[in-house]
LOGUTI-804130 format. One record per residue: residue in one letter; x, y negated, z of N, C-alpha, C in turn. Coordinates in steps of 0.1 Angstrom, whole numbers, plus 5000, padded with zeros to 4 digits. Last residue first. Example, Ala and Ser with C-alpha at 12.3 -4.5 7.8 and 13.67 -1.06 7.14 Angstrom:
<recs>
S512850225071513750115071512950005079
A513250575078512350455078513250335078
</recs>
This chain:
<recs>
X510950274928511550404925512250464937
X508050124942509550124939509950264936
X505450134951505850034940507250034937
X504550314969505250194974505550094964
X503450554962502550434961503250314967
X504450834946505050724954504150604952
X504151174945503451044942503950944952
X505151474931505451374941504951234937
X504551814926504251674922504551584934
X505752034937505452034922505151894917
X508651984958507251974955506951984940
X511152214967510852094960509352094956
X511652355000511252364986510952224980
X514152445024513052365019512852385004
X514952775035515252655029513952575025
X514352925067514252925053514452785048
X512252895097513552925090513252925075
X511052745126510852765112512252795105
X510352715153511352815149511252845134
X508852505160508152625156509052735151
X510852325167509952365177509152495173
X512052285142512852345152511952405163
X510052155129510552275123511352355134
X509851925145508652015144509152155139
X512251795142511951845155510751945155
X512251725115513051835119512651885133
X509051645099510151615109510951745113
X508751695065508251745078509351715088
X510151645042509351535048508651575061
X511151875032512051785038511351665045
X509252165039509352035032510351955039
X507552405044509052405041509252275032
X505252375070505552365056507152345054
X504852615095505352485092505652475077
X503752875095503152775104503652635101
X502653115073503753015075503152905084
X500653285067501153295081502253195084
X500153235040499153195050499653195064
X502453345029502253205028501153155038
X501853615034503053555039502953405039
X499553665019499553675034500753605040
X500653624993499553544998499453545013
X502453834991502953694992501953604997
X500554044990501554035001502053895002
X499253984966498553984978499453974990
X501454014948500753884949499953874962
X501954284950502954194956502354054957
X499754364935499754394950500754314957
X500554284910499354224916499254254931
X502754444907502954304908501754234913
X501454694905502354664916502554514918
X500254654880499454664892500254644905
X502554654864501654524865500754534877
X503254914868504154814872503354684873
X501055044856501255064870502254954876
X501454964829500254914837500354934852
X503755104824503854954824502554904831
X502855364826503855324835503955164836
X501055374804500555394818501555344828
X502855334783501755244785501255254800
X504455574786505055444787503955334790
X502455774781503155764794503755634796
X501755704755500755694765501455694779
X504255754742503655614742502655604753
X504556034746505555934752504955794753
X502356124731502456144745503356054752
X503156044705501955994711501956004726
X505456194702505656044703504355984709
X504256454701505256414711505356264713
X502456444679501956464693502956424704
X502556204654503256304661502756314675
X501355984643500656114641501356224648
X500655644646501555754649500755884649
X498555454641499655474631500555594634
X496655434661496255424647497355454637
X498155444684497155554681496755554667
X499555204682500255334681499355444678
X497555024685498355024672499055154671
X496855074711495855094701496555104687
X499154994724498855144724497755174714
X499054724720500154794714499854944714
X496754684736496654654721497854724714
X497654754761496554834755496454804740
X499654544764499954694765498854774758
X498254304762499254344752499554484752
X496654324785496054334772497054364761
X498754294804497954424804497154434791
X499654034799500554154797499754284796
X497453884806497853884792498754004789
X497453924833496253964825496653974811
X499953814840499653954843498454004834
X499553554832500653634826500353784828
X497653464850497353474835498353564828
X499253474873498153564871497653574857
X500953264868501453394869500353504867
X498953054868499853074856500453214857
X497152954886496853084880497853124869
X498052714894498052814904497752954898
X497752574870499152604875499152714886
X495052564869495752644858497152674863
X494552404890494052534891494752624880
X495552164879496152224890495752364892
X495752184842495052144855495852214866
X496952284820497352144824496752104838
X495852524814497152534821497552394825
X492352564822493452504814494752504821
X491252874837491252734834492352684825
X489453154831490853114831490852964827
X487553374844487453234842488853174843
X486853684828487753604837487653454834
X485453804808484753784821485653704831
X487353854788486353744786485553714799
X488754074798489353944798488353834796
X486854274794487254244808487954104808
X486654274766485454244774485854204789
X489254334759488654214755487454174763
X489554594770490354484775489754354771
X487554734753487454724768488254614774
X488354704726487154634731487054624746
X490754844723490654704719489454634725
X490355104731491555034736491554884733
X488055174717487955164731489155084737
X489055174691487955084694487855064709
X490955374692491355244689490355144693
X489155594696490155564706490655414704
X487755584672487055574685488055534696
X489755634652488955504652488255484666
X491055864649491555774659490755644660
X490556174644489756054641490155954652
X492556344654492356334640491556214636
X494856234680493556264675493456254660
X497556394694497256294684495856324678
X497356634708497256504716496956394706
X497356904702496256824697496156684704
X499357034716499357034701498356944695
X500956874743499756934738499856924722
X504156944756503356854748502156934742
X505856984786505157044775504156944769
X506856854808507556834795506856894783
X504456694830505056814824505756784811
X503256464839504456514846505156634839
X501156404822501756294830503056344836
X500056614809500856524801501556424810
X498356744827499756794826500656694819
X495756694830496656594834498056634834
X493856794800494256804814495256694817
X493556764773492756864779493156884794
X494656554759495556674762494756784768
X492456374756493256424744494056544747
X491656334782490756394773491456454760
X493956214793493556344798492556414789
X494155984778495256074777494756214782
X491755864786491955894772493056004771
X492355824814491255904810491355954795
X494555654814494655784820493555874815
X493455434801494555504795494655644800
X491455374821491055404807492155474800
X493055324844492155444844491655474830
X494255084835495155204838494255334838
X492054924833492754964821493655084823
X491454904861490454964851491155004838
X493654774871493354914875492454984866
X493354534857494554614854494254764859
X490954454869491054464855492154554851
X491554434896490554524892490554554877
X493454224893493854354899492854464895
X491854014884492854074875493354204880
X490253974906489554014894490654074885
X492253884924491354004927490754064915
X493253664913494153774913493353904917
X491353464916491453524903492253654904
X489653514948490653454939490653524926
X487253414972487553514961488453454950
X490553334985489553434982488153374981
X492253044972491853144982490753234977
X494752904958493552974953493153084963
X496052604972496052744969494752784964
X498152334981496952374975497052524970
X499452145005499652274999498352324994
X500751825011499551905007499952025000
X501951575032502251705026500951785023
X502751235033501751335034502151465026
X504250975051504451085042503251185044
X504650625055503750745057504050845046
X506150365071506250455060505550585063
X505050055082505250195086505150285073
X506849745077505749835076506049975079
X508349545102508549635091507249715089
X508449385124507349355114507449445102
X509249425158509349475144508149425136
X508849375184509349265176509449305161
X508149605197507149495196507549385186
X508549905196509249805189508449685186
X506650055209508050055214508949955207
X503449975219504449955208505849955213
X501050175231502250095235503250095224
X499350305214498750205223499950115229
X500250365180500350395195499950275203
X497650375155498850305160499050335175
X496550675142496350565150497650505155
X495350855114496550805121496150675129
X493651115104493350985110494650945118
X493151295075493951275086493751135091
X491451545056491451405062492351405074
X490551735027491351715039491251565043
X488851995008489151855012489951845024
X488052245004488552174993488752024995
X487052325029488252405023488852325012
X486252105056486052155043487252225038
X486851995081486452135080486352195066
X489551785087488351805078488051955077
X491851715099490651735108489351755100
X495351765097494051755091492951785101
X497651575118497151695111495751665105
X500551395122499051385122498551495113
X503551315138502851415130501351395133
X506351085137505251155144504551255134
X509751025140508651045131507551135138
X511951005157511150885154509950905145
X513351245157512251225167511451095166
X515251365141514151285135512951275145
X517551495149516251565152515051495146
X519551315143519451445135518151515137
X519151105161519051085146518851215139
X519651245185518351175182518151155167
X522351325182521251425182519851365180
X523651075183523751155170522651265170
X523051015209522650925198522650995185
X524251225223522851205224522351115213
X526951175217526351305212524751285213
X527350935230527450945216526851065210
X527151025256526150935251526150925236
X529451195258528051255259526951155254
X531551015255531251115245529851175246
X531150845280531050795266530750905255
X529351045304530350955300530150915285
X527551145327527151115313528151005309
X527851225353528851255344528551225329
X525951145372525851275366526851315356
X525850895381526750985388526751125383
X524050755367525450705366526350805372
X521550855374522150905362523650865360
X519850905398521250865398521950915386
X517251015393517450875399518850825399
X515551215382516751165375516951025381
X513151295393514251385394515551335388
X510651165393511851105400512951205402
X508951285376508851325390510051275398
X509551185351508251145357508151185372
X512051315346512051165349510651125355
X511151575343512051545354512051395357
X509651545319509051595331509851555344
X511551445301510351365304509751405317
X513251675299513751545304512651455309
X511451855288511951875301512451755308
X511151725263510051745271510451765286
X513851735253513251605256511951615265
X514052015251514951945260514351805263
X512152085233512152145246512952065256
X512851935210511651895217511651965231
X516451865210515251935206514051895215
X518951755212517751665214516551735208
X522051825221520851895218519651815222
X524451715227523751665215522551745212
X525551775251526051855240525351805227
X524051625268525451585266526051655254
X521651775268521751645261523151595259
X522551995282522152015268522151875261
X522951875307524051945300523751955286
X520451775314521551675312522751745304
X519152025317518651925307519851825304
X520452145338520552205324520152105313
X519851965358521251985355521352045341
X517052005360517551865356519051875352
X516152315344516352225355516952095351
X513652425321515052385323515052295336
X512152655304511952585317513252545322
X511052665270512152675280511752595293
X508152835259508952715261509952735272
X508553165245507853075254508752945255
X508253295213509253245222508553145232
X506253345195506553445205507453395215
X503653135184505153145186505353245198
X501053325168501553225178503053245180
X500253355135500853425146501453325155
X497153255123498553225123499153285136
X494453325102495153355115496553325114
X492653085086493653185084494453205097
X491152865094490452995092491453115090
X492652675120492752725107491952855105
X492852605147491552575140491552635126
X495452655154494352735160493052725153
X496752445141496952585136495852675142
X495752235156495452245142495652385137
X497052285180495552295180495052305165
X499652235172499252375177497752385176
X499451965168499752055157499352195160
X498951865194497951845183498151935171
X501351945205500151995210498951985200
X503151775191503251925190501951995194
X502251525200502151555186502251715184
X503051545227501551525223501351565209
X505751555223505051675229503551665226
X506251305213506451415204505851545210
X505751155236504951135224505051255214
X507651245255506151265257505351245245
X510051175243509751315245508251335247
X509750895244509850965231509451105232
X509750855271508550815264508550885250
X512350935277511251005282509950975275
X513750725265513950865260512850955265
X512950505280512650515266512750655260
X514150585305512650555303512250565289
X516850595299516050715302514550695301
X517550335294517650425283516750555286
X517150235320516450175309516450275297
X519050385334517650405337516750345326
X521450295322521050435320519550455324
X521450025331521450055317520950195315
X521550075359520350005353520250035338
X524050185361522850265365521650205359
X525649975353525650095345524450185348
X525149795374524749765360524649885351
X526349925396524949905395524449875381
X528850175392528450035390526950025389
X529850425393529050385404528550235403
X531450455370530350545373529350505384
X532150165350532450255362531250335365
X532449975330531449955340531650045353
X534550085315534649955320533649925331
X533450325306534650325314534850195321
X531250235291531050325302532250315312
X531150095267531450015280531350105292
X530550275248531850205246532150125259
X528150365257529250455257530550385256
X526550145253526850175266528050275267
X526450155224527050045231527350075245
X525250405220526650385215527250265222
X522750345231523550455237525050435233
X521950145214522150115228522950215235
X521650295190522650185191522950145205
X519550455198520850515195521950415195
X517550265201517950335212519250405210
X517350175174517750085185518250155197
X516450415163517650365159518250255169
X513950445176515050545178516350495174
X512650225165512950225180514050325183
X512450305139513250185142513550175157
X510750515142512050535136512950415140
X508150525149509150515160510550515155
X506850565125506450445134507450425145
X506950715102508250675109507950555118
X504650985099505050845097506250815106
X502951255082503951205092504351065089
X500451495078500851355076501851315087
X499251775061500051725072500551585068
X497552055052497551905050498251845063
X497352365036497952285046497852135042
X495352445017495852545027496552465038
X492652365002493752295008494252375020
X491552534973491552524988492852454992
X489652504944490952494951490752474966
X487152484935487752614933489152624940
X486452224938485952314948486552454947
X489251994934488152074929487752184939
X489851774962490351854950489051924945
X490651484981489651574975490251644963
X491751345011492151414999490951494994
X492451055030491451155026491851215013
X493550885057493950935044493151055041
X493350595076492650715072493150755058
X494550415103494750445089494150585086
X494350155126493950285122494150305107
X495749915129495449995141495050135138
X498349745113497149825112496949915124
X500749625116499649565124498349645123
X502449735098502549775112501449725120
X500849845067501349735076501449785091
X502150135051500950055057501549955066
X503150305022503450225034502250145038
X503550645010503050515009503550435021
X503650954993504350855002503750714999
X502951294990502551154988503251064998
X503251604974503751514985503451374980
X502051924968501951784964502451704977
X502352244956502752154966502752014961
X500552524950500852394943501052294954
X501752854953501152734960501552604952
X501353174942501653034938500952934946
X502953464954501753374954502153234951
X505153624930504853564943503653474942
X506753754908505453804914505353754929
X508053504887508253594898506953634904
X507053304869507453434864507453534876
X506653054880505653104871505853254867
X508853004896507553004903506553074894
X510953014877510853114887509553124894
X510252784862510152914856510153024866
X510652584881509352604876509152744869
X513452614883512552634895511152664891
X514252544858514552684863513652714875
X513452274855512852384847513152524852
X512852124888513752154877513152264868
X509751964897510852054899511652074886
X509251604890508851744891510051834893
X508451264900509351374895508751504897
X506151104902507451044900508451144894
X502851094887503851164895505251114892
X500850794886501550904880502550964889
X497750674896499150694901499750814894
X495650424884496050564884497450584887
X495050144905495450204893495850354894
X492350174929493650134926494050204912
X489250044933489950154927491350114923
X488249904965488649894951489350024946
X486649734991487049854985487349834970
X486149565022486449565008486949695003
X484349415047484749555042484949545027
X484949155070484449195057485049335054
X484348905092484649045091484049105078
X483448645088484848665091485248815090
X481448485068481548625073482948665076
X482048235062480848255070480748395075
X484348195047484548205061483248235069
X484648415018484048305025484148315040
X487348504997486448535008485948415015
X488948624970488348504975487248544985
X492048814971490548814970490048674976
X494848924955494348824963492848814960
X497549124952496149134950495449034960
X500549064937499749034949498249044945
X502749294920501649194920501049184934
X506249354918504949384923503949264921
X508749284908508349424907506849444910
X509349024914509349064900508949204898
X509049024942508148944934508148984920
X511049194951509649234953508749154944
X513249044944513149174939511649224940
X512848824960512848804946512648944939
X513348924986512048874982511848864967
X516048984982515149094984513649054982
X517148734979517248824968516248944970
X516548625004515948564992516048664980
X517948785023516548785022515948725009
X520748975009520248845015518648845013
X521549194995520949215008520449085014
X522949144972521549164971520849184984
X525348884981524949024978523449024976
X525548604981526748684980526348824975
X524048324971523648464974524948554971
X525348084968524148094976523848234981
X527448134951527748074964526548084973
X526248254929527248324937527448264950
X524648034921524048154925524948244933
X526747854913525847824924525147944930
X527847994892528647974904527847934916
X525647974874526148104879526948094891
X525647694871524447764876524847904881
X528147654860527847594873526647664879
X527847794835528847834845528647774859
X525747634823525547774827526547824838
X527147394820525947404827525647544832
X529347464804529647424818528347424826
X529447734784528647614787528947584802
X531847864760531047874773530447734776
X532148044729532247924738531447944750
X531548274717532948244719533148124728
X528848484729529348364722530848344726
X528448834722528748724732529248604725
X525948914696527348924702527548814712
X522549014702523548914697524848944704
X520649154714520649154700521649064694
X520649104741520849244737521049254722
X519848844744521348874745521649014740
X517048834746517748814733519248844733
X516549094771516548954767517148944752
X515149314794515649294781515549144777
X515849484824515449364818516049334804
X514949824826516049724825515449604819
X512949984850513049934837514049824837
X512750054877513250164868513250114853
X510149844885511249924890511550034879
X509449574862509049684870510249774874
X509749254861510649364857510349484866
X508348944849508449064857509349164852
X507448694840507548804830507548934838
X507348534863506248534853506248654844
X509848574874508648614882507448624872
X511648484854511748624859510448664866
X510848224851510648314840510748454845
X511648124876510248114872509948214861
X514448164875513548224886512148234882
X515048004854515348144853514548224863
X514347744863513647804851513847954850
X516247724884514747724887513947784875
X518547724869518347834879516847834882
X518147494854518347614847518047734857
X518147294874516947314866516947454859
X520847314882519747354891518447374884
X521947214858522247344863521247404873
X520946954858520547044847520847194851
X522246814878520846854880520446964870
X524946754892524546834880523146894881
X524946604916525546554904525146634891
X523446724938523546574936523946544921
X523047004939522146914947522246774942
X525047114924523747144921522747054928
X527247004939527046964925525647004920
X527047144963526946994963526646944948
X527447404954526147374960525947214960
X530047414945528947424935527647384941
X532147154960531447284961530347294950
X533346914962533847004952533047134951
X532046774983531846724969532346824959
X530246915008531546915002531446884987
X527646925017528346805019529746795013
X526847185013526147085005526846945007
X527847405025528747345016528047225009
X525847515041526947455048527847375038
X522447445030523647525029524847445036
X520047325029520447365043521847435042
X519647265003519747155012520347195026
X519347514992520447434988520647314998
X517047605005518347675008519547585004
X515147434995515447435009516747495012
X515247514968515547374971515847364986
X514347774971515647754965516147614969
X511747734980512647804989514147774984
X510647624956510647544969511647604979
X510847844940511547714936511647624949
X509148014953510548044952511347924948
X506647884950507147904963508647934963
X506347894922506447764929507047774943
X506048164919507248104913507447964920
X503548194932504748264937506048194932
X501948054915502147994928503348064935
X502248224892502648084891502848024905
X501248474901502648464897503148314897
X498548394904499348444916500848434913
X497948334877497848224887498648264900
X498248594867499048484861499048364871
X496348744881497848774882498648664877
X493748554896494348624885495848644887
X492048614926492948534919493648614908
X488648724926490048744930490848644921
X485248784939486248714930487648724935
X483849094943484448984950485348914940
X480749234934482149214930482649084937
X478849424958478949314949480449284947
X478349624976478549664962478749544952
X478249555002477049554995477149594980
X480949545010480149655015478749665008
X482549444979482349444993481349554997
X485149514955483749514959483649504974
X487449444930487249444944485749434947
X489049594904487749524907487449554922
X491849574884491349604897490049524900
X492949724853492249614861491749664874
X496149874849494649894850494049774858
X498849874850498249774842496749784843
X501549934870500049964870499349854863
X503949814871503749924861502349964859
X503949644892503649594879503549694868
X502549794921503549784912503049714899
X500749594946501049714938501949684927
X499449484977500449464967500549594959
X496549334993497349444989498449394980
X495149105000494749235006495649355003
X495248755006495848875000495449005008
X492748525001493248625011493948735004
X491648204999492348304991493048395001
X488448115011489848135013490448235003
X485847855007486347995007487847995008
X484847605004485247645018485847785018
X485947414976485147524982485647544996
X487847244964486447224961485447324967
X490347494965489947354962488547344958
X490347734991490147714976489747564974
X492747755016491447705012491347684997
X495247815025494647915017493247865012
X495947605042496647615030495947705020
X494147635063494047515056494847525043
X495047885072493647875067493547745059
X497547825083497447905071496047895064
X496647695106497447625096497447695083
X495147885120494447765114495347695104
X495848235111496048115119495347995112
X493748505109494548415102494648285109
X491848655123493248675127494248585119
X489448595112489748525125491248545129
X489148765091489648635088490048555101
X489749085087489348995098489948855096
X488849345067489449215067488849135078
X489449685061488649585069489449465070
X489549855030490249775041489149705048
X490150125008489150045016489949975027
X490950254977491450194989490350114995
X491250544959490250444963490650384976
X493250684934493150634947492050534949
X494250964915493450844916493350814931
X497051114900496251104912495550964912
X498751344879497951214880497051224893
X500051584877500851464873500051334875
X497451794870498851794874499551664868
X494651584878495251704872496751704876
X493551444901492851454888493351574881
X493051434933494051494924493351524911
X492351154951491751264942492751304932
X492250994982493051044971492251154964
X491550704998490850824994491550874981
X492550525026492950565012492250705009
X492050255047491650385043492050405029
X492750055075493050085061492650225059
X492149785098491949925094492149935079
X492949515101493049605113492849755109
X494449285084493849415081493949505093
X495949065090494449045090493749175086
X498549105086498149115100496549105101
X500249135063498849185063498349205078
X502949095057502649135070501249195071
X503049035029504049115035503649175048
X500948865025500948985018502049085023
X501548635041500448725045500448855038
X503748535027503848565041502748665045
X502648495001503748585003503848625018
X500748295007500348425002501448535003
X502348085016501348145025500948285020
X503848034993504548075006503548145015
X501747954976502648064973503348124985
X500847724989499947844987500747964984
X503047554986502547595000501647714999
X503147534958504247594966503847644980
X500647414954500947544948502147614955
X501047164966500047254971500247404966
X502947044951503347084965502347184970
X503047144917502447064928502847124942
X506047164899504947234906504347154917
X507947124871507147054881506047144886
X511247174861509947224862509147154874
X513046894847512846994857511447044856
X514446894813513646834824513346934834
X515847044796516146894796515346824806
X517247364802516147274802516647124802
X518947574781519147484792518047384791
X517347884773517847754769518047664781
X518348194789517348094787518047964781
X520448374793519648394781518748274778
X521848334816522648334804521748334791
X519748354834520448224833521248224820
X519048624831518148524827518748394826
X521348744843521048774829520048664823
X521048654869522248604861521948634846
X518748784876518748644876519948594868
X519549054875518549004865518548854865
X521449044896521849074882520849034872
X519648994917520648894913521248914899
X518049234918517449094915518448994911
X519749494899519249434911518749294908
X520649684880519449594877518849534889
X522649874882523049734880521849644876
X522150134888521850094874522249944871
X522750144915523550224906523350184891
X520849964926522349944927523150014917
X518450094920518749964914520249934915
X518750314936518650334922519050204915
X518650214962519950264957519950284942
X516749914965516850054964518250094958
X517349654988517149704975517349854974
X515649635021516849625012516549684998
X513449635036514549715041515749705031
X510949525034512149435032513349505037
X508249675016509049655028510249565024
X504649665008506049675005506949645017
X501649855010502449735011503849765008
X500850125000500050005000500949875000
</recs>
């Protein structure tokens, strides 16, 4: 949903298409302007207000997303938000007021510029809500960036040095500053979606032999203002050129509004490698279609609903949602541990300040253990509600003493058992003198590394929808915010495992293959007058029939009738992907009987006919064994308690004693607007 300011993506850094690189390219490509761009001060103020609200979205207390898997590679989204205009401050309300009207321009979302489908916003009554056009939104955003550039130049340390590029941009060389402003405006108006290189007329012309002092000064000013892509202005520019702001016009007479809209169709970002897809489609294993979804929600959102709908023939075997709501807090806690570790010897084991530092760290560590223990209890309850029986964990939870807990923490063991035991001992005042327990510098460093490795900053929310072809997860913001100063959005991951549950196609195919094997066995027994042809080396003298038309008709018509009764979906659909290996088994059995029919019509040797019947029956038995392996693999997948995904927190996999390597999803959808 929203975007973050955690820095430019690594993909952009590798391709060299960061925001500053694009800005330099635009400065070299644009004509030098002869007059400055003029933006009304109201547009600049409106652009700044829209950017501020669109990044934080503090006025959205509740957010819902309804996902529908259309086919393989495409997902539709319906987004619903609750808007509370009373949460917008009075100063911003004056800036957001529509000229000549009392209504307000209110940003409700951001989405990638790759999504070109029109967005129609409706309220709870089904009426269409007016919205600001993308062109107007880009214009006020460009005005805001030009205003920010002017403020940065005036506030720079080198503005008073006559020889500095900043001073020349401000006082003596106005055309260079106009060129930078024109480049920023053009970049925002044209845009550059993530993963696409910015194209300019410079791609079609050789580099000029002469240089322009105006361009050189503009480029030098950009280098002096922005050293790297990590500066806030560059990160904001990257978001502005890659994403649109969705702005709705709302009246103040109804401060609480419910808005909904159809988001542009979301394409899959990547798929498994060809060899992995071939293995899934060829090997006799139960086929699960794994879908992973990633998005971001504002940290101010109190409740987030994620709903999934699939075709009724498909069952949602697993649905799990995880967020990094405590990730920043864990990183701050790890940094505090490292800081205390560096000062441990200087503070001394009996120093009061060292004890206070350790108690503050212990309180936060205990709260982390309590939260993750609550998440584990919810996940265990989710497994108990599944219609598929799941084997409970045979290993009982560890009952550790305070000394054992501190020893394991000192070794870097931050598993959930250890954190839960630490929380219990801390709650019962069993850890009052941590400065005297020997937690020195190396032990604190091991705890910091263990917290990062265990991914204890990520929570878990499970499905609570009783339907087999749907799923729903309700995420709530923790009542106590461990990172109250953070404004970063919360990153949300969703894991979905789709399967073909009973009555499944494999059951019909198993009956079909067994029936064809019985047909071949019956024809061979009738032709030979017994079942000796299966195991005896003696060959019947009348095995090859004189009138083969009836046998050929049976071998061709029976498989065709059985195959026609199977409901085989398109291979491009999700259900078709689930049935791909099963389709192969059905087609292979038909190929065997068809080949045998050709043999019956062309071969007249009793010995060769017997061998061909034996070979056909053996192949059908092998196909039948593959069908039985499919049933065994289905039970194994059902009994898997933790999905084998890298997006499932490691503490959950360790708590459930999950083994085995992680798998690559069949489809991955990224709604953050970045690659």
